[in-house]
C-alpha positions as CSV (number, residue, x, y, z in Angstrom):
1,M,2.7,-6.3,2.4
2,R,6.4,-5.8,2.1
3,I,8.6,-5.8,5.2
4,Q,10.0,-2.4,4.1
5,T,6.5,-0.9,4.0
6,L,5.8,-2.2,7.5
7,L,9.1,-0.9,8.8
8,Y,8.5,2.6,7.4
9,G,4.9,2.6,8.7
10,A,6.1,1.7,12.2
11,L,8.7,4.5,12.2
12,N,6.3,7.2,11.0
13,V,4.9,8.1,14.4
14,P,8.1,8.3,16.3
15,M,9.8,10.1,13.4
16,R,7.0,12.7,13.3
17,L,7.4,13.2,17.0
18,L,11.2,13.7,16.8
19,L,11.0,16.1,13.8
20,R,8.5,18.3,15.7
21,S,10.5,18.2,19.0
22,P,13.2,20.6,20.2
23,F,15.6,17.7,19.3
24,H,14.7,17.8,15.5
25,G,18.3,18.7,14.6
26,V,19.3,15.1,15.1
27,A,17.4,14.2,11.9
28,S,15.9,17.3,10.3
29,R,18.9,18.2,8.1
30,N,17.6,15.8,5.5
31,L,14.3,14.4,6.9
32,C,11.1,16.4,6.8
33,I,7.4,16.0,7.5
34,F,5.4,16.4,4.3
35,L,1.9,17.7,4.9
36,Y,-0.7,17.5,2.2
37,A,-4.3,16.7,1.4
38,G,-5.3,13.7,-0.7
39,R,-6.5,14.9,-4.1
40,K,-9.6,12.7,-4.2
41,S,-10.4,12.2,-0.4
42,G,-9.2,15.6,0.9
43,R,-7.9,13.7,3.9
44,R,-4.8,15.4,5.5
45,Y,-1.6,13.4,5.6
46,E,1.7,13.9,7.4
47,T,4.5,11.8,6.0
48,P,8.2,11.8,7.1
49,L,10.4,11.7,4.0
50,S,13.9,12.4,2.9
51,Y,14.2,15.8,1.2
52,V,16.6,17.9,-0.7
53,R,16.2,21.7,-0.8
54,E,17.6,23.6,-3.7
55,D,16.9,27.0,-5.4
56,G,13.5,27.7,-4.0
57,R,12.4,24.1,-4.3
58,V,12.1,21.0,-2.3
59,L,12.6,17.6,-3.9
60,L,11.0,14.4,-2.6
61,L,11.9,11.0,-4.2
62,S,9.6,8.0,-4.1
63,S,9.2,4.6,-5.6
64,R,6.1,4.2,-7.8
65,D,5.2,1.3,-5.4
66,T,4.0,3.9,-2.9
67,R,0.8,5.9,-3.5
68,W,1.3,9.2,-1.7
69,W,2.7,10.9,-4.8
70,T,-0.4,10.3,-6.9
71,S,-2.1,13.4,-5.4
72,F,0.4,15.5,-7.4
73,T,0.0,14.0,-10.8
74,P,-1.3,16.2,-13.6
75,G,-5.0,17.0,-13.2
76,P,-7.4,19.4,-11.6
77,G,-5.9,21.3,-8.7
78,V,-2.3,20.5,-9.6
79,P,0.1,21.9,-8.6
80,A,-1.4,21.3,-5.2
81,P,-0.8,23.4,-2.1
82,V,1.4,21.6,0.5
83,E,3.6,22.3,3.5
84,V,7.0,20.9,4.5
85,L,8.3,21.0,8.0
86,A,12.0,21.0,7.5
87,A,14.8,21.8,10.0
88,G,12.2,23.4,12.3
89,E,10.8,25.6,9.6
90,R,7.3,25.4,8.0
91,L,7.6,25.9,4.3
92,R,4.6,26.4,2.0
93,G,4.5,25.7,-1.7
94,R,2.9,23.8,-4.6
95,A,3.7,20.3,-5.5
96,R,3.7,18.4,-8.8
97,T,5.4,15.2,-10.0
98,I,8.3,14.9,-12.3
99,Q,7.8,11.5,-14.0
100,H,7.2,11.7,-17.8
101,D,10.1,13.9,-18.7
102,R,13.0,11.4,-18.4
103,E,15.8,13.9,-18.8
104,R,14.4,16.1,-16.1
105,L,13.6,13.1,-13.8
106,R,17.1,11.7,-14.4
107,G,18.7,15.1,-13.4
108,A,16.5,15.4,-10.4
109,V,17.3,11.9,-9.2
110,R,21.0,12.4,-9.7
111,R,20.9,15.7,-7.7
112,F,18.8,14.1,-4.9
113,L,21.0,11.0,-4.5
114,T,24.2,13.0,-4.8
115,A,23.0,15.1,-1.9
116,L,21.7,12.1,0.0
117,P,23.8,9.1,-1.0
118,R,22.5,7.0,1.9
119,D,19.1,6.9,0.0
120,A,20.6,5.3,-3.1
121,M,20.4,1.8,-1.8
122,V,16.7,2.3,-0.9
123,Y,16.1,2.7,-4.7
124,G,18.5,0.0,-5.8
125,I,21.1,2.4,-7.1
126,G,24.7,1.8,-6.4
127,L,27.4,4.4,-5.7
128,D,30.7,4.9,-7.4
129,G,34.0,5.4,-5.6
130,D,33.2,9.1,-5.0
131,R,29.8,8.1,-3.4
132,R,27.9,9.5,-6.4
133,P,25.0,7.5,-7.9
134,K,26.0,5.3,-10.9
135,E,24.5,6.8,-14.1
136,A,23.6,3.4,-15.6
137,E,21.8,2.4,-12.5
138,I,19.9,5.7,-12.4
139,E,18.8,5.1,-16.0
140,S,17.6,1.6,-15.2
141,A,15.7,2.8,-12.1
142,L,13.8,5.6,-13.8
143,D,10.7,3.6,-14.6
144,R,10.4,2.7,-10.9
145,L,10.8,6.3,-9.6
146,V,8.9,9.5,-9.3
147,M,10.1,12.8,-8.0
148,V,7.8,15.3,-6.3
149,E,8.9,18.9,-6.8
150,I,7.6,21.6,-4.5
151,E,8.0,25.2,-5.7
152,L,8.2,27.2,-2.5
153,E,6.3,30.4,-1.9
154,G,8.4,33.5,-1.3
């Protein structure tokens, strides 16, 4: 198991506690708790993730090495109902992946990493002098990435 996976796993519990506490403002500007049910198991999960909120949507970026996003791939029951606890607010919506439409994925990754440049290094994407993700590196990373898009209710 990779060290990065172990580190994130060890941080999940304290991060969930922080994001649910009155002190959530320290981290909740761009970290959320993503609440969903596994498509096959029905088991409930709560995962702290970086997020970007835009135009009635929430974007969650992931490496294909993780497995949580597979509950939102095309198939029965998708788009799947989910919740996002972000900035002390519980948001409801429906989630699906953006992975096969390269243009749409490229644009979503660009917007996500422009909003959260600190996450670029997690995905092996460098930043230019203006702290924007490098286009060539986005392109070379697309086969390793998947975006989960949540259309919010209301």
